[in-house]
NUKOL-516076 format. One record per residue (C-alpha): x, y, z. Coordinates in steps of 0.2 Angstrom, whole numbers, plus 2048, in hexadecimal, padded with zeros to 3 digits. Layout:
N
XYZ ...
END
This chain:
136
72F816DCE 73B812DDC 74B809DD7 757801DE4 76A7FFDE1 7747F5DEE 7867F9DF3 7917EEDFE 79D7FAE08 7AF7F7E04 7BE7F8E0F 7C5807E06 7B5811E08 7B6812E1B 7C081BE28 7CA813E36 7BA810E40 7B3806E31 7A6814E2E 7A3819E1C 7AB82AE17 79E837E15 7A383BE03 7A0829DFE 78D82BE01 78D837DF2 79682BDE7 78981DDEC 77B82ADE8 78382EDD7 78581CDD2 773818DD8 76B826DCE 775821DBE 76E80FDC0 75D815DC4 75D81FDB3 764811DA9 758804DB0 74980FDAE 74D814D9D 751803D97 7407FDD9E 73780BD95 740808D84 73F7F5D87 7517F3D84 7607EDD8E 7697F8D9B 7797F6D91 7717FED82 76A80ED8B 77181ED83 76A82ED8A 771838D7D 76882ED6F 757832D78 75C845D78 760846D8B 76E84AD96 76E851DA8 77985BDB4 77885CDC7 77386DDCD 77086BDE0 77385DDEC 76E85CDFF 77184EE0A 76E848E1C 77883BE25 76E831E32 77A823E37 78B81CE30 78B80DE25 79A802E29 7A67F6E20 79D7E7E17 78B7EFE1A 7807EEE0B 7787FFE07 7687FFDFE 766810DF5 754813DF0 752820DE2 742829DDC 73E839DD3 735844DE0 732854DD5 730857DC3 733869DBC 73486EDAA 74786DDA9 74C867DBA 747858DC5 74B852DD7 751840DDB 75083ADED 75C82DDF2 759824E02 767819E09 76480CE16 76D7FDE1E 7627EEE23 7537FAE23 75B808E2D 75E818E25 77081EE23 76F82CE17 763835E0C 765843DFE 75B84DDF2 764851DE2 75E85DDD5 76285ADC3 760865DB4 75C85DDA3 768864D96 76A863D83 777855D80 78885CD7D 78386DD83 780873D94 76F87CD8F 760878D9A 75286FD90 741867D94 742856D9B 73E849D8D 72D840D90 73682FD8E 740834D9D 731839DA7 728829DA3 73881EDA7 73B826DB8 729829DBE 
END
């Protein structure tokens, strides 16, 4: 499944040349992935996004690695479309690719490796099937 979250670039997210600060792309990616999870799991459980509780389904996750490539700077008032999809499933880890574009032109992409952990404890655990179905 590919999920797209849109962001309008705000004034405080840009430098004096009206270009988005590099660190903000990671903030956009983090928020897009969070919404991707909430949306996918809500659909899988046939519930509202507001009632999604990852801990209740026995799932939590932590970032392990993130790599990104900047292609072109987004600017103040641009609308960034962040397309998220799982591109690798392991036993306890998985990769999410986030491709960001403005008006169809790529500005940033990243691959983030997450590790499934036991809620409340940072111990790796197999990814629950419900999560795999929700994000596949």
